[in-house]
N, C-alpha and C positions, 0 to 999 in steps of 0.2 A: 243505391249509392250512399256514401257517408261523407259529410264534409268534417273535417277536423281542424279545430282551432287551438293553437298552443301558444303559451307564453314562452319566453325566451328559452327555458328549458324545464326539464322534469326534476324534481328533488323530492326528497322524504324517505319514507320507509315502506317496504311491502314485504308481506309475508308470502313466500313462495309456495305454490301448490305442490301436492305429492308427485312423484315421478310416475308418469303413466307406464314407463318401461318396467319399473318395480312392481306397480300395481297389477299389470297384466299377468306377471309371473306368480305373484302371491295368490291372486284369485284362481288361477287354474290349479296350482298346487293345493289350495285350500278345498276346491271343488272335488280333488281326487283323495282328499285326506279322510280322516277317521272321526272328526268331531266338528261340532259347530264353532264358529270362530268370528270375532269381530276385529276386522283390519282397520287401524287408524288410517284414514285416507282423506286428505282434504282436496276438494276441486276436481272430482272426477269428470272427465270431458266425454265427448261422443265416442271415442275409440274404446274406452273403458266400458261405456254402456254397451257397445257391440260385442264385447268379450262377455260380459254378464249375460246379454241375451242368448249368446251360443251356448253357455254353460247351463242356463235354464233349460234350453231346448234338450240337452243331455240329461236332464233330471236334477240338477242342483237348484237349491233356492237361495236367491240372492236378492238383497235389499240395499240399494245405494242411498245413502243419507249424505248430508253436507259435509261432515267430518269422519265418517266411517263407512264401511261396507260390511254388511252381516252376510255370511255364507254358512249354508247347511249343505254337506257334500252330496253329490249325486249319487243315486241309488244304483249299485252295480247290479248285473244281470238283467237290465232292462231288455225287453223283448226286441231283438235285432231286426225283426220283420216290420216294426213301426219306423217309419220315416220321420227322422228328427229335421226340422228346418232351421238352418243356421245362417242368419244374416250378419254378414261381417261388415256392412256399410262400406265405408271406404278405408278400413283399417287393414293394412298388410300385415301386421302383427298378428291380429286376431286370425286372419285366414291361414297363415303359415304355422301358427302355433296349434290352432284347433283342428287342422286337417289331419295330422298324425295322431293327435291325442283322441279324436273321435274313432279313428281306425284301429287304435290300440284297444279301444273299448269294444271293438266290433260293433259300433253304431251304423245303422242304415242311415245316412245323412245326406242332405242337399244343402249345398252351400250357395249363398247369393251375395252379391256385392254390388257397390254402386261407384259412380265417378270413374277414375282410371284403374280400379282395382284390377279389372280383368286384363290389363295391359302389363301389369307387374309380374315378372317371371315367377314360375313355380318349378322350373327345371333347375337342378336334377332332383329336387325332392319327389316331384311328380313320378319319374321314371323309377326312382328307388321304392317308393311305395308299391308301385304296380308289380315290381319284381319280388316283393315280400308280401304277396297275397292279396293285394287291394284292387278292387276294380274301380276305376275313374273314368268319368266321361272326359270329353275332349278339353284339354286345357285351353284357357284363354277365353272361355265362354261360361257365362252363368245361365242357368243353373249348372253348378258342378256337383255330380252324383258321385257319392263314396260308398262302396259296399265291401264287405269282407272284413276279415280279422287281420291286423298287421302282425306279422311274425317277426321274431328276432332274427339274428344272423349278421352278416357283414354288409354294411352300408358304406358307400363312398360318395362323399359330397365336395364339390368344387367349393371351398370356403370363400373364394373371391366373388361369388355372386351375391350372397346375403348370409349374414349370421343368424337370421330369423329361421332358416332350415334347420341349423343346428340346434338351436334353442328348442324348436319343435320336437325334434326327435329326442333330445336329452329328457324332455318331460314325458315323452310317450313310451319310450322303450323300457324304462324300469317296471312298466305295468304289464308287459307282455310276458309270456311263459318262459321264452328261451333267453339266453344271454345274447348280447349283442356286441359288436365291434364297429365303432364310428370312425371311419377313416377319412382324414381331411387332406384334400389337394389344394394347390394353388395358394396364393397369399391370403391369408385370413383377414377379411375386411370387419371392421367394427368389433374388434376383439373385445373391448369392454363390456359389450352387450352379453357376450358368452360368459364373461366373468360374473355379471348380474345373475344370470341363469344358475350357474353353479353355487354361488352364494345362496340363493333361494332353496334349491335342491337340498343343500346341506341342512338348512333350517328344518326341512321336513323329514330329515333322517334318511335320505336317498344317497346311496354311495355311488360315485362315479370315479372311476380310476383314469388318470392320464397315461397314455401310452406315448411311445415315440411318434406316432402318426396321427394320434386323436385320443379317442376315449374307449374304454371298456365299461359296459353297462351290464350289470347283473339282473337278470330277469326275475320276475315274481316278487318284486319289492313292494313294500306297503308305505303309502304316504302317512306319516305320523304327524298330525297338526300340533304345532307349538302352542303354548298357553297364550301368548301374546305376539302380535304381529303389527307392524308398522310400515307404511310406504314412506321412505324418505323423501326429502324436498327435491324438486325436479331442477336439474342443472341446466337442462334445455330451456326451461322457463326463465330461470335466473339470468341466463346469458342476455336476454333482451334488456333487462334493467341494469345489468353491470354496464353494458354498452352505453346505455343512456346516460349513467353517471360519468362515464369517460369522455363522451363528446358534448356534454352539456356545460353548464356554468355552476352547477350545484352538485353536492354528493348525493348519491342514491344508496340506501342500505338495503340489503336483501336479508331478510330473516327465514331461518328454517333449512338452511343448507349447510352441510358439514363437508367441508373441503378434506379434511384430514382422514376421514373414515369411509367416505363414499367411493365406490368402484364404478360410478357412472363416468363414461368417457367424456361427456361434455362439461365436466368440471375444468377440462383443459382450456376452457375460454379464458380462465384466469391466467394461466401461463402464457397463453398467446398474446393477450392484451399487455401483460407485464412486459413480454418480449418487445413489443412495439412502443414500449416506454410509458405505459399508464401506471398510475399510482393506485393500487388496490390494497386494501388492508384486510387480512384473514383473521377473524376472531372467532370465538366457539359459537358455532352454529349460525354464523353471519359473515357477510362479505360487504365492506364498504368501498364503492367505486367513486374516485375523485376525478373532477375535471382534470383533463390531461393533455399535454402535447405529446402526440405519438408520431412515430415514423413508420414506413412501410416495412414489411417482411416478405419472405417467401417461405412457405410451411406446407407440411403434408397434412391433408384432412382426411385421409382414407378411413381413419378410425372414427371420425367426428364429422361426416358430410353434412349433418343436419345443421350445424353451427355456421356453415358458409353464408346464408343470407344475411344473418346479423353481423358476422365478421365483416362482410362486404360493407355494411354501414359504417362500421369502425374504421375500415381502411379508406373509405371515402373522405373521411375527416383527418387522416393523417397528413404528413408533410411530404411523403413520397409514395410511390406505387406500392402495391402489394399483390402477391401472386398466391393462390391457394390451389395445390395440387391434389391429385387422387380422388377426383370428385365425380367420376363418370357415372357412378350409380344414382346421383341426383337427377338424371334425365328420366328416371322411371320412379319417381316419387308421385305426390298428389298432382303435381305439374312436372313439366320439364324444368327443374328447379334451376339449371344453369340459365336457361333462356328467360325464365320469369324473373330471376334475380337481376339479370342485365337489363330487362324491360323496366323493372322497378327503379333501378339506378338511373336509367336513362331518363324516366320521367322527371326525376329530381335534377337533371342537368349534369349527371356524373357518367363519365366514359368509362367503359369497361370492354375488354376482348376476352374471347374464350377459345380454348380448344376442346377437344371431346373429353378431356380429363383435367382441366385447369381453367381458372378464371383469374384475370389480371384486372385490378381496380385502379383507376387513376384519381388522385385526390382532387376535390372541387368543392365548391360552395353550393349547398343544397338550395335550389330554388323554390319559392312558394307558388301558389296558384296552379299547381299541376294536377293532373289527374293520373291515378295509378290503377293498373289492373292487378289484382291480387291472384289472378288465375285460379281462384277458389282454392288457394293453397294457404294454410294456417300460418306457416312460417314466413311467407312473403307478406302476407297481410300484417302479422306482428311487426316485422322488421320496417315495413313502411310507416307504421305509426311512430316507432322510435325515430326514424329519419325524420319524420315531420317535426320533431321537437327542435330541430336545428335549422328548420326551413323559415321560421319566423312569419308564419302566415297561414293562410287557409289552403288545404289540399283536399282533393277527392279521392277517395278509396273505395272501390266496389267490393261488394261481397265480403265485409269485414267479419260478418257473423261466423265465418268459417273457422276463425280462431277457436271457437267453441270445441272444435275436434280434440284440441290438446289442452286448452287454458280457457276455461269457461268465463273466469272473471277477469280476463286480462283487460278488457276495456274499462272495467270498474277500477282496476288498479291504476291504469292509465290516468283515469281522472282524478283519482286520489293523489297522484304524484304531480298533478298541476295541469294536466292535459284537459283540453275542452273538446267534447265529442257531440255532434249534432247529426242525428239520423234524419235524413231527407226523405 
C-alpha cells in the first residue's frame, strides 16, 4: 500500500518519457535491420524490457540505458531446432508483435506471459498464422508454442479486435519470401497505432502499399537501418500531467511532446480537453495546461481507449456529465479497465455508470481519506495519483509500483510537481 500526501495542486515542469508504442516498433525493426544502432529513448518501462528480452532470445544484442537503447541485429539463419524462450511479461504489444515476427523468421519459439495476458485475445491472428504454415499450441494458455515458417499470401484480419495484430503482420510479412495481401474487415480500432507502424517501417525502407481493402506487402524485403533513430515523447504519459494542470490550481508544463508532427492518437487528449473548455497552450515540443473551468462532453474514444481513465478524472471535475463511447476493448486490458476506472472514481466519491461500450461520469468533489484499488493496472494507478491532487488530503493506493510498466519515473515526476508520496 502507498499513502499519498498532496498539496492543493501539482505545478511546474515535467519532461515526458519516450513513447513505448514508438519504442516497441523501432526496436523490432532495428533487430531486423542491417547495422548496429543507438535509439534515443528516455524512460523505457517494463513493456519495453519485455520486447528487448524477446528480441535477445531471437539473437539480437540489446542494451537499455537511461536515455538510449543500443541494438545489434539478430543473426539470420539461427538453427530453427533450438527453442527460443520469449517472456512477454504482461505486454500485449510484445506478444502480438513478436508472435508473427518469430514465425516469419522460422524460429522454434515458446512464449510466456504474466497477469491477464493469457486472457487477451489472439484471434483472428492465431487462426491466420496456422493457415499460413505455423504450428501453434492452444490459445489462451502459456506456454504458447510456435513452430514452422510463416508464409505469404492472403491474410484477413477483423480490424475491430486489435490494431496490434495488423502491426505484427505489417512488420513480419516483408521478411517472408512470398508477397502478401492484408485484408482488413470491420471498423478499424486504434487506427493511429497503425499509422505509427507504417511511419516506422518507412524509416527502415520497407514498402507497404495501401489497397482499397487493406495493404499489399512485397515479400523478400530487407530492413535498412537509418543512421539516427529517436523515440518521440509519449502522449499517453503526457495526458496525466495535462489533466493535472487543467483540474489543479497552477499550470503544468509538459516538455518533449510534439503536437504538430506526432501521429500518436493519444495527442487527442489536447483536443478533447479543449472541447471541454480547458485552456491549453501548444508551443514547440511543449504543452502548457492551465487551471480551467470545464464542462462535460460526449465523444468517441474507439481510437484512444487508453485515455479513458485519465479523461474520466478530468470529467469528474467538470461542471456537467461526460460520456466516453467506443471503449469495449478496455475490458481486456491489464484489468477490466471500465470496471477499475469506475471503482477508482467511486473510491473518491465520484459517481459513474457504464454499458459494455461506454462510461458516463458525473461531476463531484474528490474526497480524501479514501482507499483505491489500482487493480495492478498502470493507467488506473497513475490516474488515481492525479485525482489525489484535488482530494486535499491523504489517500491509499495499492500496488502503485505497477506504473513502471509504462512510465518508470512517474512517481518521481509526481513528487517533483509537488506531490508527496510515502511508501508504507
